[in-house]
C-alpha beads as a LAMMPS data file, in Angstrom:
LAMMPS data file: protein, C-alpha beads

89 atoms
88 bonds

1 atom types
1 bond types

-500.0 500.0 xlo xhi
-500.0 500.0 ylo yhi
-500.0 500.0 zlo zhi

Masses

1 110.0

Atoms # bond

1 1 1 112.024 63.832 -52.213
2 1 1 114.841 62.974 -49.039
3 1 1 118.111 60.927 -49.664
4 1 1 121.105 59.709 -47.134
5 1 1 124.427 59.103 -48.415
6 1 1 127.239 57.240 -46.929
7 1 1 130.595 59.324 -46.987
8 1 1 133.598 56.554 -47.548
9 1 1 136.991 56.627 -46.758
10 1 1 138.338 58.233 -49.831
11 1 1 135.112 60.702 -50.336
12 1 1 132.846 58.534 -52.584
13 1 1 129.371 57.728 -51.587
14 1 1 126.939 55.053 -51.299
15 1 1 123.144 56.875 -51.747
16 1 1 120.112 55.214 -50.377
17 1 1 117.538 57.264 -52.051
18 1 1 113.209 57.523 -50.476
19 1 1 111.547 56.464 -53.979
20 1 1 114.716 54.004 -54.259
21 1 1 113.904 51.358 -50.568
22 1 1 111.896 48.561 -51.240
23 1 1 110.922 47.866 -48.364
24 1 1 107.282 48.222 -47.239
25 1 1 106.645 51.159 -44.525
26 1 1 105.223 50.024 -41.387
27 1 1 102.270 52.258 -41.732
28 1 1 100.277 55.290 -43.688
29 1 1 102.261 57.175 -40.813
30 1 1 105.268 56.412 -40.452
31 1 1 107.134 59.670 -41.522
32 1 1 109.467 59.780 -44.624
33 1 1 112.200 59.983 -42.041
34 1 1 111.351 57.752 -39.741
35 1 1 110.814 55.704 -42.639
36 1 1 114.605 56.393 -44.595
37 1 1 116.049 55.304 -41.097
38 1 1 114.829 51.718 -40.824
39 1 1 114.874 51.388 -44.336
40 1 1 119.051 53.087 -43.380
41 1 1 119.112 50.859 -40.132
42 1 1 118.558 47.400 -42.531
43 1 1 120.748 48.530 -45.698
44 1 1 123.641 48.582 -42.826
45 1 1 123.207 45.559 -41.446
46 1 1 123.293 43.642 -44.883
47 1 1 126.008 44.998 -46.169
48 1 1 129.414 44.893 -43.879
49 1 1 130.829 48.131 -45.704
50 1 1 128.660 50.758 -44.653
51 1 1 129.393 50.188 -41.054
52 1 1 130.633 52.928 -39.487
53 1 1 130.480 55.067 -42.018
54 1 1 129.400 59.244 -41.772
55 1 1 125.629 59.120 -42.953
56 1 1 124.350 62.280 -44.243
57 1 1 120.282 63.582 -45.100
58 1 1 120.110 65.718 -47.816
59 1 1 117.069 66.427 -50.505
60 1 1 117.280 63.997 -53.343
61 1 1 117.079 67.340 -55.477
62 1 1 120.699 68.224 -54.007
63 1 1 122.738 65.125 -55.687
64 1 1 124.401 65.577 -59.030
65 1 1 121.223 63.585 -62.222
66 1 1 122.176 60.554 -62.940
67 1 1 124.689 59.605 -65.426
68 1 1 125.866 56.178 -65.247
69 1 1 129.490 58.006 -67.435
70 1 1 129.871 60.028 -64.226
71 1 1 127.915 58.209 -61.243
72 1 1 131.333 56.081 -60.207
73 1 1 133.303 60.313 -59.908
74 1 1 129.877 61.381 -57.703
75 1 1 132.305 62.324 -54.004
76 1 1 131.324 64.489 -51.085
77 1 1 132.896 67.242 -50.659
78 1 1 132.187 68.051 -46.851
79 1 1 129.089 70.216 -47.952
80 1 1 127.545 68.105 -51.002
81 1 1 128.031 65.334 -53.411
82 1 1 129.596 66.294 -56.384
83 1 1 130.812 64.774 -59.261
84 1 1 134.680 65.002 -59.442
85 1 1 136.137 65.138 -62.164
86 1 1 139.429 65.056 -62.438
87 1 1 138.607 60.876 -61.450
88 1 1 138.875 59.073 -64.435
89 1 1 136.666 56.526 -66.024

Bonds

1 1 1 2
2 1 2 3
3 1 3 4
4 1 4 5
5 1 5 6
6 1 6 7
7 1 7 8
8 1 8 9
9 1 9 10
10 1 10 11
11 1 11 12
12 1 12 13
13 1 13 14
14 1 14 15
15 1 15 16
16 1 16 17
17 1 17 18
18 1 18 19
19 1 19 20
20 1 20 21
21 1 21 22
22 1 22 23
23 1 23 24
24 1 24 25
25 1 25 26
26 1 26 27
27 1 27 28
28 1 28 29
29 1 29 30
30 1 30 31
31 1 31 32
32 1 32 33
33 1 33 34
34 1 34 35
35 1 35 36
36 1 36 37
37 1 37 38
38 1 38 39
39 1 39 40
40 1 40 41
41 1 41 42
42 1 42 43
43 1 43 44
44 1 44 45
45 1 45 46
46 1 46 47
47 1 47 48
48 1 48 49
49 1 49 50
50 1 50 51
51 1 51 52
52 1 52 53
53 1 53 54
54 1 54 55
55 1 55 56
56 1 56 57
57 1 57 58
58 1 58 59
59 1 59 60
60 1 60 61
61 1 61 62
62 1 62 63
63 1 63 64
64 1 64 65
65 1 65 66
66 1 66 67
67 1 67 68
68 1 68 69
69 1 69 70
70 1 70 71
71 1 71 72
72 1 72 73
73 1 73 74
74 1 74 75
75 1 75 76
76 1 76 77
77 1 77 78
78 1 78 79
79 1 79 80
80 1 80 81
81 1 81 82
82 1 82 83
83 1 83 84
84 1 84 85
85 1 85 86
86 1 86 87
87 1 87 88
88 1 88 89
């Protein structure tokens, strides 16, 4: 499963997952990549804070396991999303 990572200047991230997009596909032939690209464009249009950010494509399985206690600590380290334990709660 695919995901797009929007990397903010401080290294924090916004994640757009293929399974959580909430938009209908154009048709059955739309690839996962094309669908996620289209959803990303709409998301950027609706959320000014994402405009101009670097976007990295990853497999969703490469992301840390979701935990609400550590989600605010997710950071891009230049090659992957990590949980930065140096960030306070």
